[in-house]
C-alpha positions as CSV (number, residue, x, y, z in Angstrom):
1,X,-35.1,-20.7,15.1
2,X,-32.7,-18.4,16.9
3,X,-29.3,-17.3,15.5
4,X,-26.4,-19.6,16.3
5,X,-24.3,-18.9,19.4
6,X,-21.0,-17.6,18.0
7,X,-17.8,-16.1,19.3
8,X,-16.4,-12.9,17.9
9,X,-12.7,-14.0,17.7
10,X,-11.1,-11.9,15.0
11,X,-7.4,-11.9,15.4
12,X,-4.8,-9.1,14.7
13,X,-4.7,-8.6,10.9
14,X,-1.4,-6.7,10.6
15,X,2.0,-7.2,12.2
16,X,5.1,-5.1,12.0
17,X,8.5,-6.6,11.3
18,X,11.9,-5.1,10.5
19,X,13.0,-4.9,6.8
20,X,15.9,-3.3,4.9
21,X,15.0,-1.2,1.9
22,X,17.0,-0.6,-1.3
23,X,19.0,2.1,0.3
24,X,20.1,-0.2,3.2
25,X,17.8,1.5,5.7
26,X,16.1,-0.4,8.5
27,X,12.4,0.3,8.8
28,X,9.3,-1.2,10.3
29,X,7.1,-2.8,7.7
30,X,3.5,-4.0,8.0
31,X,2.8,-7.5,6.9
32,X,-0.5,-9.5,6.8
33,X,-1.3,-12.1,9.5
34,X,-1.7,-15.7,8.7
35,X,-2.6,-18.7,11.0
36,X,-4.0,-22.2,10.6
37,X,-7.6,-22.8,11.7
38,X,-8.7,-26.4,12.0
39,X,-12.5,-26.8,11.5
40,X,-14.4,-29.4,13.5
41,X,-18.0,-30.3,13.1
42,X,-19.5,-32.1,16.1
43,X,-15.9,-33.0,17.2
44,X,-15.0,-34.5,13.8
45,X,-12.1,-32.8,12.0
46,X,-12.9,-31.6,8.5
47,X,-10.1,-29.4,7.2
48,X,-7.4,-26.9,8.2
49,X,-7.7,-23.5,6.6
50,X,-4.8,-20.9,6.4
51,X,-6.5,-17.6,7.2
52,X,-6.0,-14.0,8.0
53,X,-8.6,-14.4,10.8
54,X,-10.8,-11.4,10.1
55,X,-14.1,-13.3,10.3
56,X,-13.2,-16.8,11.4
57,X,-16.8,-17.8,12.5
58,X,-18.3,-16.6,9.2
59,X,-15.4,-18.4,7.3
60,X,-16.3,-21.7,9.0
61,X,-20.0,-21.3,8.3
62,X,-19.5,-20.2,4.7
63,X,-17.0,-23.1,4.1
64,X,-19.6,-25.6,5.2
65,X,-22.3,-23.9,3.2
66,X,-20.3,-23.8,0.0
67,X,-19.1,-27.4,0.3
68,X,-22.8,-28.4,0.7
69,X,-22.0,-30.0,4.1
70,X,-24.8,-27.9,5.6
71,X,-28.1,-27.0,3.9
72,X,-29.2,-24.1,6.2
73,X,-28.0,-21.9,9.0
74,X,-30.7,-23.4,11.2
75,X,-28.7,-26.6,11.4
76,X,-26.0,-24.8,13.4
77,X,-26.2,-24.6,17.2
78,X,-22.9,-22.9,17.9
79,X,-19.6,-21.8,16.3
80,X,-16.7,-21.3,18.7
81,X,-13.2,-20.1,17.7
82,X,-10.2,-20.7,20.0
83,X,-6.9,-19.3,18.7
84,X,-4.9,-20.9,21.4
85,X,-5.7,-24.3,19.9
86,X,-6.1,-22.8,16.4
87,X,-9.5,-24.4,16.0
88,X,-13.1,-23.6,15.3
89,X,-15.8,-26.0,16.6
90,X,-19.1,-26.1,14.9
91,X,-21.9,-27.8,16.8
92,X,-25.1,-28.8,14.9
93,X,-28.6,-29.7,15.9
94,X,-28.7,-33.5,15.6
95,X,-25.5,-34.0,13.6
96,X,-25.0,-34.2,9.8
97,X,-26.2,-37.1,7.6
98,X,-23.6,-38.8,5.4
99,X,-20.7,-36.6,6.5
100,X,-18.2,-39.4,5.8
101,X,-19.5,-39.9,2.3
102,X,-19.6,-36.2,1.6
103,X,-16.0,-35.7,2.6
104,X,-14.6,-38.9,1.0
105,X,-13.7,-37.2,-2.3
106,X,-11.3,-34.3,-1.9
107,X,-10.1,-31.9,-4.6
108,X,-7.2,-29.5,-4.1
109,X,-8.2,-26.4,-6.0
110,X,-6.2,-23.6,-7.7
111,X,-7.1,-21.2,-5.0
112,X,-4.4,-19.2,-3.3
113,X,-3.1,-21.2,-0.3
114,X,-4.6,-24.3,-1.9
115,X,-8.3,-24.5,-1.3
116,X,-10.1,-27.8,-0.8
117,X,-13.4,-28.9,-2.3
118,X,-15.3,-32.0,-1.0
119,X,-17.5,-34.2,-3.2
120,X,-18.4,-33.6,-6.8
121,X,-20.0,-30.1,-6.7
122,X,-20.2,-30.1,-10.5
123,X,-23.1,-32.5,-10.3
124,X,-25.2,-29.7,-8.8
125,X,-24.3,-27.1,-11.3
126,X,-27.2,-27.9,-13.7
127,X,-29.7,-27.5,-10.9
128,X,-28.7,-23.9,-10.2
129,X,-31.1,-21.3,-11.5
130,X,-30.0,-17.6,-11.5
131,X,-32.4,-14.7,-11.9
132,X,-32.9,-13.4,-15.4
133,X,-34.8,-10.2,-14.5
134,X,-31.9,-8.3,-12.9
135,X,-29.6,-5.9,-14.8
136,X,-26.3,-4.2,-14.2
137,X,-25.5,-1.1,-16.3
138,X,-22.1,0.1,-17.3
139,X,-22.3,3.4,-15.3
140,X,-23.1,1.4,-12.1
141,X,-20.1,-1.0,-12.8
142,X,-17.8,2.0,-13.2
143,X,-19.1,3.6,-10.0
144,X,-18.7,0.3,-8.1
145,X,-15.1,-0.1,-9.3
146,X,-14.2,3.5,-8.3
147,X,-15.8,3.1,-4.8
148,X,-13.8,-0.1,-4.3
149,X,-10.6,1.5,-5.5
150,X,-10.9,4.4,-3.0
151,X,-11.7,2.1,-0.1
152,X,-9.1,1.7,2.7
153,X,-7.9,-1.9,2.5
154,X,-5.3,-4.1,4.2
155,X,-3.9,-4.8,0.8
156,X,-2.9,-1.1,0.4
157,X,-0.9,-1.2,3.7
158,X,0.5,-4.7,3.9
159,X,-0.3,-6.5,0.6
160,X,-0.4,-10.3,0.5
161,X,-4.2,-10.6,0.6
162,X,-7.2,-10.9,-1.7
163,X,-10.4,-8.9,-1.2
164,X,-14.0,-9.9,-2.0
165,X,-17.1,-7.8,-1.8
166,X,-20.9,-8.3,-2.0
167,X,-22.9,-5.4,-3.3
168,X,-26.5,-4.5,-3.7
169,X,-27.4,-3.1,-7.1
170,X,-30.8,-1.2,-6.8
171,X,-32.2,0.0,-10.1
172,X,-31.2,3.5,-11.0
173,X,-28.7,3.8,-8.1
174,X,-25.0,3.1,-7.7
175,X,-24.2,-0.4,-6.2
176,X,-24.1,-0.3,-2.4
177,X,-21.4,-2.3,-0.6
178,X,-22.8,-4.8,2.0
179,X,-19.6,-6.8,2.9
180,X,-15.9,-6.5,2.2
181,X,-13.6,-9.2,3.4
182,X,-9.9,-9.7,2.9
183,X,-8.0,-13.0,3.4
184,X,-4.8,-14.7,2.4
185,X,-6.8,-16.7,-0.1
186,X,-9.7,-15.5,-2.2
187,X,-11.6,-18.8,-1.5
188,X,-11.5,-17.9,2.2
189,X,-12.9,-14.4,1.5
190,X,-15.8,-15.7,-0.6
191,X,-16.6,-18.4,2.1
192,X,-16.6,-15.7,4.8
193,X,-19.0,-13.6,2.8
194,X,-21.2,-16.7,2.3
195,X,-21.2,-17.2,6.0
196,X,-22.1,-13.6,6.7
197,X,-25.0,-13.8,4.3
198,X,-26.4,-16.8,6.1
199,X,-26.0,-15.2,9.5
200,X,-27.7,-12.0,8.3
201,X,-30.3,-13.6,6.1
202,X,-29.1,-11.9,2.9
203,X,-30.4,-13.1,-0.4
204,X,-27.8,-13.2,-3.2
205,X,-30.2,-13.4,-6.1
206,X,-29.9,-9.7,-7.1
207,X,-26.4,-9.0,-5.8
208,X,-23.0,-8.4,-7.4
209,X,-19.9,-10.4,-6.2
210,X,-16.5,-8.7,-6.7
211,X,-13.1,-10.2,-6.2
212,X,-9.6,-9.0,-6.7
213,X,-8.5,-12.5,-7.6
214,X,-8.7,-14.6,-10.8
215,X,-12.0,-16.3,-11.7
216,X,-11.3,-20.0,-11.4
217,X,-13.9,-22.8,-11.5
218,X,-14.0,-22.8,-7.7
219,X,-14.9,-19.1,-7.6
220,X,-17.6,-19.4,-10.2
221,X,-19.2,-22.4,-8.6
222,X,-19.3,-20.7,-5.2
223,X,-20.9,-17.5,-6.6
224,X,-23.5,-19.6,-8.4
225,X,-24.2,-21.6,-5.3
226,X,-24.9,-18.3,-3.5
227,X,-27.3,-17.5,-6.3
228,X,-25.4,-14.4,-7.2
229,X,-26.0,-13.4,-10.9
230,X,-23.1,-11.0,-11.3
231,X,-19.4,-12.0,-10.8
232,X,-16.8,-9.2,-11.4
233,X,-13.0,-9.4,-11.0
234,X,-10.1,-7.0,-11.6
235,X,-8.1,-10.1,-12.7
236,X,-8.5,-12.7,-15.4
237,X,-10.1,-16.1,-15.6
238,X,-9.4,-19.7,-16.4
239,X,-10.9,-21.9,-19.2
240,X,-12.8,-24.0,-16.7
241,X,-14.1,-20.9,-14.9
242,X,-15.4,-19.6,-18.2
243,X,-17.0,-22.9,-19.1
244,X,-18.9,-23.1,-15.8
245,X,-19.9,-19.5,-16.1
246,X,-21.5,-20.3,-19.5
247,X,-23.1,-23.4,-18.0
248,X,-24.7,-21.6,-15.1
249,X,-25.6,-18.5,-17.1
250,X,-23.8,-16.2,-14.6
251,X,-22.8,-12.7,-15.9
252,X,-19.0,-12.7,-15.6
253,X,-16.8,-9.6,-16.1
254,X,-13.0,-9.8,-15.8
255,X,-10.1,-7.3,-16.1
256,X,-12.4,-4.7,-14.5
257,X,-10.6,-1.6,-13.4
258,X,-11.2,2.1,-14.0
259,X,-13.3,2.3,-17.2
260,X,-12.0,-1.0,-18.7
261,X,-13.6,-4.4,-18.5
262,X,-14.2,-7.6,-20.5
263,X,-17.7,-9.0,-20.5
264,X,-17.3,-12.8,-21.0
265,X,-20.7,-14.4,-20.2
266,X,-24.3,-13.6,-19.4
267,X,-24.4,-10.6,-21.7
268,X,-28.2,-10.4,-21.4
269,X,-28.0,-8.9,-17.9
270,X,-25.5,-6.2,-18.8
271,X,-26.6,-2.8,-20.2
272,X,-23.9,-0.9,-22.0
273,X,-24.1,2.9,-22.0
274,X,-25.2,4.3,-25.3
275,X,-22.4,6.1,-27.2
276,X,-23.2,9.8,-27.8
277,X,-24.5,10.6,-31.2
278,X,-21.9,12.3,-33.3
279,X,-23.0,15.8,-34.5
280,X,-22.6,16.7,-38.1
């Protein structure tokens, strides 16, 4: 089936406003954009997302994917973003079954900007199976963190955003960045990456997912749904995030920056560098 018809409607990511610094000087300061985007599926309103607007089409697709409102990219006919009406319209082939039932239960999550999860996604957790034959070694983790640190980001110039990345981790080679997305909420960034993966046919079963934000239950569930076995954050985690990581068997690493990290779950996939043998 052909790729869905989609717009390419990224909006400006940075705006300049006047600010007064500590010395009383007026200067132009870059700030991150933010706008509401109301998602419609077959003319039915689903949710309004507050977003930077970097990848609005992928955000809509990934949101529907991670909420299990869609089962495959083949269900989508078109995705059209219109910033004048602050809306994104998703058209499907033949409509969605049980949409009302799936959206009846709504949970406001701990995500920045207050994410929303529909249905009881916890019921599907025990059915998720992640690959056990993939490994991440310590040297590759450090190389990945350094590469991400050096990258040019919106956060460095304007702040107020979270970043997420998907990386390939070929054996014996440093991780290679496939996608890097920033948004006002980390849940939006992970959804946009999920959408890009669907559009490009990228399999997550041997990939690494990195986020600048904390690892809450929502983030762990979404990474596991994408079948990604490695979840890395420069921030911390919550108790429920830890419990779900243990339940799914995902390899979760927090407080990762420079040459520091905390390996919380899924230790069997992580290969630590051997300490040099002390000479007598």
